[in-house]
C-alpha positions in Angstrom: 90.0 123.6 36.9 92.6 124.5 34.2 91.5 127.1 31.6 90.6 125.7 28.2 90.1 127.3 24.8 86.3 127.5 24.8 84.9 130.6 23.2 81.2 131.1 23.8 80.9 133.2 20.7 83.2 133.8 17.7 85.1 137.1 17.9 85.4 139.3 14.9 89.0 140.3 15.4 91.8 138.5 17.3 93.3 141.7 18.7 95.6 139.8 21.1 97.3 137.9 18.4 99.0 141.1 17.4 100.0 142.2 21.0 103.7 141.4 20.6 103.9 143.3 17.3 102.1 146.3 18.7 104.2 146.4 21.8 107.4 146.4 19.8 105.9 149.0 17.5 105.1 151.2 20.5 108.5 150.8 22.0 110.0 151.9 18.7 107.7 155.0 18.6 108.7 155.9 22.2 112.5 155.5 21.3 112.0 157.7 18.2 110.2 160.3 20.3 112.9 160.2 23.0 115.6 160.6 20.4 113.9 163.5 18.8 113.3 165.3 22.1 117.0 164.8 23.1 118.4 165.7 19.7 116.0 168.2 18.1 114.5 169.5 21.4 111.0 171.0 21.8 109.9 174.1 20.0 108.6 176.0 23.0 106.3 178.9 22.3 106.3 182.4 23.7 104.4 181.2 26.8 107.5 179.3 27.9 110.5 181.1 26.3 109.3 184.6 27.2 108.5 187.5 24.9 106.3 190.6 24.3 102.5 190.7 24.7 100.5 193.6 23.4 96.7 193.8 23.6 95.3 196.2 21.0 91.9 197.4 20.0 91.6 198.4 16.4 89.1 201.1 15.4 88.4 199.5 12.0 85.1 197.6 11.5 86.9 194.3 11.0 90.5 193.1 11.3 91.9 190.4 9.0 94.4 188.5 11.2 96.1 187.0 8.1 96.9 190.5 6.7 97.9 191.7 10.2 100.2 188.8 10.6 101.8 189.4 7.2 102.4 193.1 8.1 104.0 192.2 11.5 106.2 189.5 10.0 107.7 192.1 7.7 109.1 193.7 10.9 111.5 190.8 11.2 110.9 190.4 15.0 110.8 186.6 14.9 107.9 184.4 15.9 104.5 186.3 16.2 101.2 185.0 17.4 97.8 186.8 17.0 94.6 186.0 18.8 91.2 187.6 19.0 89.9 188.3 22.5 86.3 189.4 23.1 85.4 191.0 19.8 87.0 190.8 16.4 88.6 194.2 16.9 90.5 193.2 20.1 93.7 191.4 19.2 96.5 190.0 21.4 99.9 190.3 19.7 102.6 187.9 21.1 106.2 188.4 19.9 109.1 186.1 20.8 111.8 187.5 23.2 114.4 189.6 21.3 118.1 189.0 21.7 119.5 191.4 24.2 118.4 193.3 27.3 115.1 195.0 28.1 116.1 197.9 25.9 115.9 195.6 22.9 112.4 194.5 24.0 111.3 198.1 24.3 112.6 198.8 20.8 110.6 195.9 19.4 107.5 197.2 21.2 108.0 200.7 19.7 108.6 199.1 16.3 105.3 197.3 16.4 103.4 200.4 17.6 105.0 202.7 15.0 103.8 200.3 12.2 100.2 201.5 12.9 98.6 204.9 12.8 97.9 206.1 16.3 94.3 206.9 15.5 93.7 203.4 14.3 94.8 201.5 17.4 94.2 201.8 21.2 96.8 199.9 23.1 95.1 198.5 26.2 98.0 196.4 27.6 101.7 196.0 27.0 103.7 193.4 28.8 107.1 191.7 28.6 107.1 188.0 29.7 110.6 187.2 31.0 112.3 183.9 30.8 111.8 183.4 34.6 108.0 183.4 34.1 108.5 181.0 31.2 110.3 178.5 33.4 107.6 178.8 36.0 105.0 178.0 33.4 107.0 175.0 32.2 107.1 173.7 35.8 103.4 174.4 36.4 102.5 172.6 33.1 104.6 169.6 34.0 103.1 169.4 37.5 99.6 169.6 36.0 100.2 166.6 33.8 101.9 164.6 36.6 99.1 165.4 39.1 96.4 164.5 36.5 98.1 161.1 35.9 98.4 160.5 39.6 94.7 161.3 40.1 93.8 158.9 37.3 95.9 156.2 38.8 94.1 156.5 42.1 90.7 156.5 40.4 91.3 153.4 38.3 92.8 151.6 41.4 89.7 152.3 43.4 87.3 151.4 40.7 89.1 148.3 39.4 92.4 146.8 40.8 96.0 147.8 40.9 96.9 145.8 37.8 94.2 147.7 35.8 95.5 151.0 37.2 99.1 150.3 36.2 98.0 149.3 32.7 95.9 152.5 32.3 98.7 154.7 33.5 101.3 153.1 31.3 99.0 153.6 28.3 98.5 157.3 29.3 102.2 157.9 29.7 102.6 156.3 26.3 100.0 158.7 24.8 101.5 161.8 26.5 105.1 160.9 25.5 104.2 160.2 21.9 102.3 163.5 21.7 105.3 165.5 22.9 107.5 163.5 20.6 105.2 164.2 17.7 105.6 168.0 18.4 109.3 167.6 18.6 109.7 165.6 15.4 107.6 168.1 13.4 109.0 171.1 15.4 105.4 172.4 16.0 105.1 175.1 18.6 104.6 173.8 22.1 102.7 176.2 24.3 100.1 176.4 27.1 97.3 175.4 24.7 99.4 172.3 23.9 99.5 171.4 27.6 95.7 171.8 27.7 95.5 169.5 24.7 97.7 166.9 26.4 95.4 167.0 29.5 92.4 166.7 27.2 94.0 163.7 25.5 94.6 162.0 28.8 90.9 162.4 29.7 89.7 161.2 26.4 92.0 158.2 26.4 91.2 157.1 30.0 87.5 157.3 29.2 87.9 154.9 26.4 90.1 152.6 28.5 87.6 152.6 31.4 84.8 151.4 29.1 87.0 148.6 27.8 88.3 147.7 31.3 84.7 147.6 32.6 83.7 145.1 29.9 86.8 143.0 30.5 86.0 142.8 34.2 82.4 141.9 33.4 83.5 139.1 31.0 86.1 137.8 33.5 83.2 137.1 35.9 80.9 135.8 33.1 83.3 133.4 31.3 85.3 131.5 33.8 86.6 128.7 31.6 88.2 130.5 28.6 91.6 131.9 28.1 92.2 135.4 29.4 93.3 136.7 26.0 90.0 135.5 24.6 88.2 137.4 27.3 90.0 140.5 26.2 89.2 139.8 22.5 85.5 139.4 23.4 85.6 142.6 25.3 87.3 144.6 22.6 85.0 143.4 20.0 82.0 144.2 22.1 83.1 147.8 22.6 84.7 148.2 19.2 81.8 150.0 17.5 81.5 152.4 20.4 85.3 153.1 20.3 85.4 153.7 16.6 82.2 155.8 16.4 83.4 158.0 19.3 86.8 158.5 17.7 85.3 159.2 14.2 82.8 161.8 15.4 85.5 163.5 17.5 87.9 163.6 14.5 85.2 165.1 12.3 84.6 167.9 14.8 88.4 168.4 15.1 88.8 168.4 11.3 86.2 171.2 11.0 88.1 173.2 13.7 91.4 172.7 11.9 90.0 173.8 8.6 87.9 176.8 9.8 89.5 177.6 13.1 92.6 179.4 11.7 96.1 179.6 13.0 95.2 180.6 16.5 94.0 177.2 17.6 95.8 175.1 14.9 98.4 173.7 17.4 95.8 172.8 19.9 93.7 171.0 17.3 96.6 169.2 15.8 97.6 167.9 19.2 94.0 166.7 19.8 93.8 165.0 16.4 97.0 163.1 17.1 95.9 162.4 20.6 92.6 160.8 19.5 94.4 158.6 17.0 97.1 157.5 19.4 94.6 157.2 22.3 92.3 154.9 20.4 95.3 152.8 19.4 96.6 152.6 23.0 93.2 151.6 24.5 93.1 148.6 22.1 96.7 147.6 21.9 98.5 148.9 24.9 96.1 149.2 27.9 94.4 145.9 27.1 97.4 143.6 26.4 99.2 145.0 29.4 96.6 143.2 31.6 98.1 139.9 30.3 101.7 140.9 31.0 100.6 142.2 34.4 98.8 139.0 35.2 95.5 140.7 36.0 93.6 137.4 35.6 92.9 136.0 39.1 90.5 133.3 38.1 92.9 130.4 38.7 93.2 131.4 42.3 89.4 131.6 42.7 88.5 128.3 41.0 
């Protein structure tokens, strides 16, 4: 029997009416991201480019990281990162790789140490991260993202069908690519914490997509005589409150982290905020419409 336009209940939003516009919009965003990555490049942090790492324990009662950062910035050594480890008095100091050989790195280390009184600081660890280690970390980070996407592909394939798996993976690649492009456009520092954020974004996005896909699969079986795009509309409206409330509560928590978390985790939080926004968008307007383009509706063959 041919499918007819018979909607069992009026939907609140006709999401699929905008699928062509949102697809074009996403293609534009991907092209802008690609252009930025190729032209402006990615602002890799010390984790990837190499540099100096010093773990210091200060003997003062409390260390103000902002004051410490200002003091070290006056040394003109380039990019500097500070992070508390363990207690407030234990600080990891990361300084970008200096131009020149290892002698230049040693001079920078001595310059940092000489800026403090010996009795005030106990240097517990001093390391130089070479560019070779940075390249290995880039490779390891890329493999982590690729293996996670592959694992998600297998999971969705086993739980649903291949068409659903392909749609979910395309949406995830879209999210990951736009996140990297976002960091490239704004020239935000891209480091290991950003890789962790990208993996977190992938997990968050796929969770939302699985909930929507599960409802679409349920409605495909339930409503056998309505257009597939209406099945998707019904499913998206049925899960819309859950999608928006989950995103909103997550964003509120991330906003608190961004305001009160300080500079140490700001890059990580910014990546997550962007990822939640783009992940919610892709679940509604990328992963779901792709099922139409991929012809995931098999009801014609069954009826």
